[in-house]
N, C-alpha and C positions, 0 to 999 in steps of 0.2 A: 504494500500500500504506500503510494507516494504521498508526501505531505501536501503537494499542490492539489492532488486529486481530492484528498480528504478535506482540505480547506474549501474547495469549491462546493462540496456537498454541505459543509457546515454553513457557508455563506448563504446558500439557498434557503436553509432553514432559518437563518438569521432574519430574513425578511418577515417570516412568520412571527418570530419573537418580537420584532420591532413593531409589528402591527398590533400586538397585544399590550406592549409597554411603551407608551408615548414618551417623547423626549422630555417633557415637563411634568411627568407623572411618576408616582412610585414605580420602581422598576425591578430589575433582576441582574444577577451576575451568572454567566455561563462559562463552565470549563469543560473542555473535551480533551482527553489524552488517550494515546495508544502506544503500546509497547514502552511505557515509561516516559514518553515524550509528551509534553503539553503542546497540543496542536492549536488550541484556541482558548483564550481566557479574556473576557471583556465584560464591561457592565453596560446596562441600558437604563435610561431614566434617572431619577433623582433619589438620593439617599435621604434628603431632607428638603421638603417643599418650601419651608420657610426661608432657608438661607440659600437655596438653589444648588446645594452641594451634589455633584453627580456621583452616581455609583461607579466605582472603579473595581479593578480585579482584586484589590486587597481590602475592599469594604467588608467589615464584619456584619453578619446577620445572626439573629436568633434562629437556630436550626430546629427547634422543636424536638420531635421524636427521633430525629436522626441521632440524637444524644444516646438513645438506648443501646446502640452498639458499643459505645464507650463504657456505659454502666456495666454491661455484660462482660466486657473485657476486664474491667476492674475486679469484678467478682471472680472471674476465671483465674486471674493472677493470684488471688488469695486462695483459691482452690488448689492451684499448683503448688503453693507454699504450705499446704496442709493446715491453713488457718480456717478454712471452710471446706465443706463437702457438698456436692450437688444434691445429695440425698439428706442433707441436714433438715430436720423438721423446723418449721418457722418458729415454733414455740421455744426451741433451744436458744434462740437469739432475742426473741421478743415475747416475754411472758405475758405482756399486756394483751396479746392476741389469744388468750387462753380460751375464749368462747368459741374460737374457730375449731374446725375439725383438726385433729392431730396429724392427719395425713398430708397436710400442705407442706411441700418440700421446696427448697430453693429452685430446683429444676422447674417446678410448676410456675413459680414467679417469673422466671426467665422466659418461659415459653407461652405465657398467657393462658395457662391451663389450670390456674389455681381456683377459679370460681369466685375470687374476691371481687366485690362490686366496684364499679368505677366511681372514683371520688369527684371527677370533674362534672359537676351538675349545678343546679340552681343554688343549693346551699353554699357550695364552695365559692361561686362567683359573687354571691351576696357578701360573704365574709371578706373576699378580696377587695371588693369595692369599699367596704366600711373600714378596712384596715390595710390600706395600700402600702404602708411603710413597715409594719411590724408583723404581718402574717408570716409565720415561719413553718418549717418542716414538721415540728412537733405538733403544731395545730392540725396539719394535714393528716398526720399519722393518727391523731385522736379521732378525726372524722372517719378515717378508714376503719379502724377497729371498733368504732361506735356503730357501724352498719354490719351487724353480725351475721345476717343470713347470706349464705353463698348462693351464687347463681346456678351452680352445679357441683357435684362431688369432684374433688381434685383429680385431674387427669382424664376425665371422661368427655370433656368438650373443650372448645377453644373460643375465647372471647377476649378481644383486645382490652388490656387493663393497664392504664397509667398507674393505678394504685400499686400494682406489684413492683413497678420500677421505682416508685417513691420509697417503698420499703427497702429495695435493694440498694439504693443510693445511701439511705440511712445506715444500712448494714455495713457498707464499705467504710463509712466514717467510724462506726462503732468498733469494728474489728481492727482497723488500721491505726486508730488513735489520732487521726487528723481529719480535717473536713473533707468532704467528698471532692470539692473543687481542688483543694491542695493535693489530694492523693492523685487525681488525674494530672495535675500540673507536674508533679515530681516524677511520676512514672511513665507518662505518655507525652504530654505537650512539650516539655523542655527537651527530653531526649530525642524527640522526632523533629525538633525545630519548628514546632507549631506556635510561632511567636505571637500570632494574632488571635489565639484561641483561649477562652476562659470559660470556667463554669462558676459563675458568680453566686456567692451566698448572700450578697446584698447588691442593691442597685449601683452603689458607688464603685463597684468593681468592674462595671462595664466600660469598655474603651470609649473615649469621647467621639471617635469617628464611627461608632456603631450606627448602622442605618436606623432611621426612625420608622416605626410601623404605622400602616394606614389601612383603613377599610373604606369601601365605596358605598355611598348612599345616594339618594336622589339628587343631592346638591353637589356631588363630586366626592373628592377624597378628604377624609378627616383623620387626624391622628388618633391612634388607639392608646388606651392606658398602658403605661409601662411600669408595672409593679411586680412583686415577686409572684403574684398569681399568674401573671403573663409569662414570666420567665420559667417558673416551675423549679423542680428539683432533679432527682436522678431520672425522672421521666422525660425531661426536655429542657434543661437549663443551659446548655452549651451555646456560646456565641462564637462563631467561627467564620472563616472565609473559604472560598472555593479552592484557593491554593493550599491552605492548611488541610482541608479535607482530602485533597489529592495526596498529600504527604502521608496522611493516615492510611489511606487505601494502599499506597505503595508498601508501607511497612507491614500492614496486616497480611497482604497476599504474598509477601516475600519472607514471612516468618521472622520479621525483625522486631516484633513486639515482645516484651518480657513476659510472655505467656507460653505455656507448653503447647507445642504444635498440635498434639492430639486434642487439646481443649479448644483451640481455635477451629479445628475441623468440626467439632461438635457445634460450634456457634453458627456455622453455615450449612448445617445438615438439618433437614426438616425433622422436627419432633413428631412423635407418634402418640395418639391417644391410647387409652387402655384397650380399645377394640382393634388396634393396629392401624387405624387411619392416619395418614400423614396430615400435618397441619399446615404445611408450606411456610412454617416459621421456625427459626432456630433460636439462638440466643441473641436477641437484638437485631435480627436481620430477617427479611422475607426472602424466600427462595422460590424463584419462578423460572419461566423460560420465555425467550423472545427470539424469533428467527432461528429456532432450533438450538439456541445457545442458553446455557445456564445464566440466569440473571440474579445477582445478589443485590438487594436494594432496600431502601427505606424512604419513606416520606415523613414530613413533619409539618405541623401547622399550629399556630396559636394566634392570639390577638395581634393582627398586623403583620404576620410573617407566614411564609410558606417555604418549604424546602423539599428537594428530591435529589437523591444520590443513587446512581445505578452503576454496578460493576459487573463486567462480563469476563470472568477469569480466563476462559479458554482463548478468547480473542485479545485479552489484556487491554480492554477498553474501559475507560472511566468517563462518566457523564454526571456533572453536578450542576444543579440549577437552584439558586437561592433568590428569594424575592421578599421585598418589604411591603407586600400587599396581601391582605387576608384573603384566603380562598383563591389565590391565583391558580390558573389551570396548569400547574407545572407537570403533573402526571401526563397530561395530554401532549404538552409541548415537548417534553423530553422523550415521550414515546414516539412522537412523529420523527424526531431527530434520530433516535435509535433505529427505527425501522428502516429509514433511508440509508443511514451510515452502515449498518450491519448488512443490509441487502447488497449494497455495492461492494463491500470489502471482504465479506466472510461467507 
């Protein structure tokens, strides 16, 4: 695959992206890489409508649930060090969850098969609006274990659960002895050169050049609230750039993370329910297929931000699209690009 041919295909898709993100509207950043080379990395639209700051290739965005692959990697690192085990009962680490069934294991939290109810609902958002500055992880954990009824017995079904990953992020801090964000920084961000990536525990830790989030209503675009309810915790609190996420992908798929290779393989292998059915989700990653190729991917979304990252291991192709617009159609846009790019080259 020549770089010129690849660039031509990307530029054709670029027109589609530019039609979605106007020059003076909240926009997006797109990175495409193949065989370890970054073929394309640029921004569209504005990071801040008030000051007219454009989105650039190094603009940080809140990546939402793309965070979950980092949370899972942190847990797996601790598993490799024998500080945790995938079959550890939840109650071993969180006695406050004593009303839950004893059969909930860390594996269930990682794979969204625990049955624990979703905390992101009206009660949470009302609390976030009332306490934008001091709502914390302990408050969220209290909400989670205050809703005692499970959606299903652990391991018998699959239902996406941010609650499970809040618990896992808290567990990383509890076992490691430092904050979740500090643990990620020391073990992943700094060693991998991810200099523009943070997992803030407070709003003051977000970089000044982080894109502002927006949503569209009948009058145009308006800023969305930026508080810890927006940012989240181990379920979605990382702020990063397309470049840094590419560094992460390169390290993950070349076994350069400080995590045992066998455990990383589990992360990108579909879990199975008790009846043997595959869930198409591993530990922090979806596992699918596109154009006959295995696709490892995740999307993310919160107030004012949308994210999508796809990796095709066999073709060694990476596509990352980050936007500072709520509910931006990134799955569709990146899917269109992937279909054309993979069809022409693989």
